[in-house]
C-alpha positions in Angstrom: -5.7 9.4 -21.2 -8.7 10.6 -23.2 -10.6 7.4 -22.5 -9.9 7.8 -18.7 -11.3 11.3 -18.9 -14.4 10.1 -20.6 -14.8 7.4 -17.9 -14.7 10.2 -15.3 -17.5 12.3 -16.8 -20.5 10.2 -15.6 -19.4 10.6 -12.0 -18.1 14.2 -12.4 -20.2 15.8 -15.2 -19.1 19.2 -13.8 -15.4 19.5 -13.2 -12.4 21.8 -13.3 -9.0 20.9 -14.8 -7.6 20.7 -11.3 -10.3 18.2 -10.2 -9.8 16.1 -13.3 -6.0 16.0 -12.7 -6.5 14.9 -9.1 -9.1 12.2 -10.0 -6.9 10.8 -12.8 -3.7 11.1 -10.8 -1.9 13.2 -13.5 -0.6 16.7 -13.6 -2.6 19.8 -14.5 -0.8 20.3 -17.8 -1.3 16.6 -18.7 -5.1 16.8 -18.6 -5.5 20.4 -19.6 -5.0 19.7 -23.3 -7.6 17.0 -23.3 -10.2 19.2 -21.5 -9.5 21.9 -24.1 -10.1 19.4 -26.9 -13.4 18.3 -25.4 -14.3 21.9 -25.0 -13.4 22.7 -28.6 -15.6 19.7 -29.8 -18.5 21.0 -27.6 -18.5 17.9 -25.4 -17.7 20.1 -22.5 -19.1 23.6 -22.0 -17.1 26.2 -20.0 -19.5 27.8 -17.5 -17.5 30.5 -15.6 -16.4 32.8 -18.4 -13.1 33.3 -16.6 -9.6 32.8 -17.8 -8.6 31.0 -14.6 -10.4 28.5 -12.3 -12.7 27.5 -15.1 -15.4 24.9 -14.7 -16.6 22.6 -17.5 -19.9 20.7 -17.8 -20.8 17.7 -19.9 -24.3 19.0 -20.7 -25.3 15.8 -22.4 -24.6 13.8 -19.3 -26.4 16.3 -17.0 -29.4 16.2 -19.4 -29.8 12.5 -18.8 -30.6 13.1 -15.1 -33.0 16.0 -15.6 -36.8 15.4 -15.5 -38.4 15.1 -18.9 -40.4 18.3 -19.6 -42.8 16.9 -22.2 
């Protein structure tokens, strides 16, 4: 499932666990551990600071679409 989650990130670089579960067609608990793993490895950054309804961002993907500030 980790490969499917990675495939989802270019289209949804900002997502919640609920959104990831819906898009992947799996349960919330099934995808939650993988989101946590990507968060622990700093691939996803949690942006809300909340314990519930958290949102995660793949900052490396978002950076690809931001204008170059050189």
